[in-house]
Backbone bond lengths (Angstrom), bond angles and torsions (degrees), N, CA, C in turn:
res aa  C-N    CA-C-N  psi(-1)  N-CA   C-N-CA  omega(-1)  CA-C   N-CA-C  phi
1 X - - - 1.439 - - 1.524 109.01 -
2 X 1.326 117.58 121.73 1.459 119.18 -178.58 1.518 111.22 -71.27
3 X 1.292 113.16 147.45 1.467 120.87 179.22 1.525 109.56 -88.29
4 X 1.304 117.36 127.11 1.460 120.21 175.08 1.517 108.20 -92.36
5 X 1.303 114.84 135.58 1.452 119.65 178.51 1.522 109.03 -91.27
6 X 1.299 115.07 127.60 1.470 119.43 177.35 1.530 108.41 -75.52
7 X 1.321 115.43 135.64 1.459 119.08 179.44 1.523 108.78 -86.74
8 X 1.310 114.49 134.12 1.457 120.57 178.12 1.523 107.64 -114.99
9 X 1.335 115.95 146.08 1.462 119.78 177.76 1.515 111.09 103.65
10 X 1.321 114.45 -171.87 1.451 121.23 -176.37 1.515 109.91 -115.47
11 X 1.306 114.98 150.11 1.463 118.44 176.20 1.528 109.09 -79.46
12 X 1.301 115.83 165.73 1.458 121.42 179.76 1.531 111.18 -61.75
13 X 1.318 117.17 -37.62 1.471 120.64 179.23 1.536 111.44 -66.12
14 X 1.319 116.42 -39.17 1.471 119.29 178.24 1.526 110.77 -64.68
15 X 1.321 117.28 -43.27 1.459 120.79 177.85 1.524 111.49 -63.99
16 X 1.323 117.02 -40.46 1.455 121.46 178.46 1.526 110.93 -63.34
17 X 1.317 117.64 -39.94 1.458 121.45 178.46 1.531 110.82 -64.38
18 X 1.323 117.75 -42.34 1.464 121.39 179.79 1.526 110.75 -65.67
19 X 1.329 117.02 -44.28 1.465 120.35 179.46 1.522 110.26 -63.31
20 X 1.326 117.84 -39.59 1.467 121.34 178.32 1.525 111.03 -63.55
21 X 1.303 117.30 -44.42 1.470 121.14 179.14 1.527 110.46 -63.14
22 X 1.330 117.56 -43.52 1.466 120.87 178.17 1.527 111.05 -63.21
23 X 1.322 117.64 -37.51 1.457 121.30 177.16 1.515 112.11 -64.19
24 X 1.316 117.02 -41.17 1.471 121.03 178.06 1.518 110.40 -64.53
25 X 1.320 117.28 -43.75 1.473 120.65 178.67 1.519 110.55 -62.91
26 X 1.318 117.78 -43.42 1.472 121.14 179.29 1.522 110.73 -63.26
27 X 1.323 117.62 -40.13 1.467 120.77 179.19 1.522 111.32 -64.70
28 X 1.315 117.83 -31.65 1.468 120.80 179.03 1.522 111.27 -76.46
29 X 1.329 118.37 -32.53 1.461 121.53 -175.77 1.526 113.12 -86.45
30 X 1.307 119.38 -26.42 1.458 122.17 -175.08 1.525 113.70 -57.24
31 X 1.333 120.93 -45.88 1.479 119.02 177.95 1.528 113.04 -60.98
32 X 1.309 117.02 -33.82 1.473 119.89 179.68 1.519 110.90 -68.52
33 X 1.313 117.61 -36.85 1.462 121.56 178.55 1.521 109.63 -66.98
34 X 1.331 117.39 -40.85 1.465 120.90 178.60 1.520 111.78 -63.18
35 X 1.326 117.36 -40.75 1.462 121.13 178.64 1.521 109.95 -64.37
36 X 1.331 116.83 -42.23 1.465 120.20 178.77 1.526 110.81 -62.28
37 X 1.316 117.03 -39.98 1.457 121.51 178.84 1.527 110.73 -64.20
38 X 1.326 117.26 -42.79 1.463 121.03 178.87 1.527 111.30 -63.85
39 X 1.326 116.68 -41.06 1.465 120.35 178.36 1.525 111.12 -65.09
40 X 1.323 117.37 -39.62 1.465 120.81 178.95 1.522 110.75 -65.66
41 X 1.336 117.41 -40.59 1.462 120.69 178.25 1.530 110.76 -64.89
42 X 1.327 117.48 -40.90 1.466 120.58 179.40 1.525 110.47 -65.70
43 X 1.334 117.52 -38.83 1.466 120.46 178.43 1.527 110.47 -66.78
44 X 1.334 117.33 -41.09 1.463 120.65 177.80 1.528 110.42 -65.23
45 X 1.318 117.47 -37.43 1.467 122.09 177.60 1.531 110.12 -61.95
46 X 1.329 116.38 -46.73 1.473 120.49 178.66 1.527 111.11 -61.53
47 X 1.333 117.18 -40.44 1.467 120.96 179.66 1.532 110.55 -65.47
48 X 1.333 116.84 -43.11 1.462 120.24 178.34 1.528 110.83 -60.55
49 X 1.321 116.90 -44.13 1.469 121.02 -179.96 1.524 110.09 -61.45
50 X 1.330 116.70 -43.74 1.468 120.44 179.33 1.527 111.02 -63.27
51 X 1.334 117.19 -41.34 1.471 120.97 179.42 1.532 111.02 -65.01
52 X 1.318 117.28 -41.84 1.466 120.15 -179.92 1.523 109.96 -67.56
53 X 1.332 117.41 -42.60 1.461 119.85 178.56 1.525 111.66 -63.74
54 X 1.317 116.91 -35.28 1.466 120.77 175.84 1.527 110.35 -66.33
55 X 1.334 116.89 -39.76 1.464 120.66 178.05 1.527 110.88 -65.37
56 X 1.336 117.06 -35.30 1.468 120.66 176.86 1.527 109.79 -62.09
57 X 1.321 116.15 -43.05 1.468 119.81 178.73 1.527 111.35 -64.62
58 X 1.338 118.22 -42.07 1.469 121.19 177.15 1.527 110.50 -63.38
59 X 1.320 116.52 -40.20 1.466 121.34 177.98 1.526 109.74 -59.23
60 X 1.337 115.84 -45.20 1.466 119.86 179.72 1.530 111.09 -63.49
61 X 1.327 116.93 -43.07 1.464 120.14 179.86 1.527 112.03 -64.95
62 X 1.330 117.09 -34.26 1.469 121.14 -178.97 1.517 113.68 -80.97
63 X 1.328 117.45 -33.14 1.468 119.56 -173.42 1.526 114.06 -111.45
64 X 1.334 117.81 -19.99 1.457 120.86 -176.33 1.523 113.20 84.16
65 X 1.310 117.26 -0.95 1.463 122.63 178.16 1.516 109.47 -130.93
66 X 1.324 115.18 152.95 1.456 119.15 172.75 1.524 109.01 -82.45
67 X 1.334 117.56 148.77 1.468 118.94 176.16 1.533 109.81 -65.64
68 X 1.323 115.79 142.75 1.465 118.90 179.65 1.523 111.41 -82.64
69 X 1.320 116.44 -25.62 1.465 121.54 175.79 1.516 108.71 -145.67
70 X 1.282 115.57 161.72 1.463 119.96 -173.86 1.526 112.40 -65.20
71 X 1.324 117.84 -27.52 1.469 120.08 -179.46 1.531 112.06 -67.67
72 X 1.334 118.35 -17.15 1.469 120.70 175.26 1.525 111.27 -60.55
73 X 1.334 117.15 -27.14 1.464 121.05 -179.02 1.520 111.83 -72.19
74 X 1.307 117.60 -24.02 1.472 120.46 179.43 1.522 111.58 -71.39
75 X 1.315 117.36 -30.31 1.464 121.00 -175.95 1.527 112.70 -70.29
76 X 1.330 117.13 -18.77 1.465 120.41 -179.15 1.527 110.47 -105.40
77 X 1.303 117.59 8.53 1.469 123.68 176.82 1.520 113.81 63.25
78 X 1.326 117.41 33.45 1.469 118.99 170.63 1.526 109.74 -70.15
79 X 1.312 115.55 -27.82 1.458 121.56 178.94 1.529 108.52 -130.10
80 X 1.344 117.46 82.46 1.464 120.31 -176.37 1.531 113.46 -59.82
81 X 1.318 117.84 -26.90 1.466 120.86 -179.77 1.526 111.42 -95.34
82 X 1.318 117.08 9.08 1.461 120.86 179.74 1.516 111.82 99.75
83 X 1.317 114.94 155.29 1.460 120.54 177.88 1.533 108.40 -65.81
84 X 1.330 117.69 130.68 1.461 118.37 179.82 1.528 111.40 -69.05
85 X 1.314 115.45 157.54 1.461 121.40 173.65 1.529 108.06 -106.50
86 X 1.300 115.70 161.17 1.457 120.34 -179.23 1.525 110.74 -64.77
87 X 1.345 117.44 124.39 1.456 118.82 177.13 1.531 112.10 -72.19
88 X 1.326 116.62 -16.50 1.464 120.84 -179.35 1.522 110.68 -80.34
89 X 1.342 116.85 -49.47 1.465 120.60 -175.56 1.524 112.92 -104.52
90 X 1.331 117.46 -21.05 1.457 121.15 -175.62 1.516 112.92 81.48
91 X 1.331 117.05 1.22 1.469 122.14 -179.18 1.525 110.34 -89.50
92 X 1.332 117.29 154.34 1.465 119.54 175.98 1.532 110.29 -70.91
93 X 1.322 114.89 153.55 1.463 120.31 175.96 1.524 109.01 -77.11
94 X 1.324 116.16 157.71 1.462 121.36 177.62 1.519 108.91 -138.00
95 X 1.322 115.66 146.58 1.461 121.03 177.74 1.519 110.18 -84.12
96 X 1.326 116.09 141.50 1.452 122.10 171.82 1.526 106.52 -78.14
97 X 1.312 118.28 122.72 1.470 121.99 -175.25 1.527 112.00 -64.99
98 X 1.315 117.79 -26.95 1.461 120.95 -178.04 1.532 111.69 -83.17
99 X 1.347 117.04 -43.55 1.467 120.26 -175.29 1.528 113.05 -96.55
100 X 1.342 117.38 -14.63 1.472 122.95 -176.60 1.525 111.01 59.81
101 X 1.302 116.22 37.59 1.460 123.15 178.96 1.527 109.01 -135.80
102 X 1.329 115.05 158.62 1.458 120.45 168.62 1.525 105.72 -84.56
103 X 1.314 115.75 119.91 1.459 119.79 -177.08 1.524 112.60 -81.60
104 X 1.324 116.46 -41.06 1.459 120.87 -178.42 1.518 109.20 -156.60
105 X 1.318 115.25 168.44 1.448 120.12 -176.64 1.513 113.82 -64.71
106 X 1.317 115.65 147.14 1.451 121.57 173.71 1.504 114.89 73.69
107 X 1.319 117.84 16.92 1.451 119.92 175.98 1.507 114.30 75.56
108 X 1.309 116.92 -3.07 1.462 120.24 179.48 1.492 109.72 -135.73
109 X 1.312 116.37 -147.90 1.457 120.34 179.14 1.503 110.41 -78.99
110 X 1.319 115.70 159.42 1.476 120.86 176.97 1.495 109.85 -77.83
């Protein structure tokens, strides 16, 4: 009686089907991940702006003057690790000379 050898492993077609299914799932999830990343960056941008505006107010309370530029806040150690940059644009924040506030991320419009 001849011995039949049991086949172990997957055929090429089975592997191709699995890779195709995984590719379809990844294509469906990728836009959702990008949206989540954009929302997280916008939330971090808003938090940075709020922190800088709060530091401007503390600076005014401590010195009696508003800072003329955002780098004035570094000299009093409000931001020991440095003034943050906009996570959305990668640009540094800038103070509005009239309002003494950061209006939006990156020193310009959002």
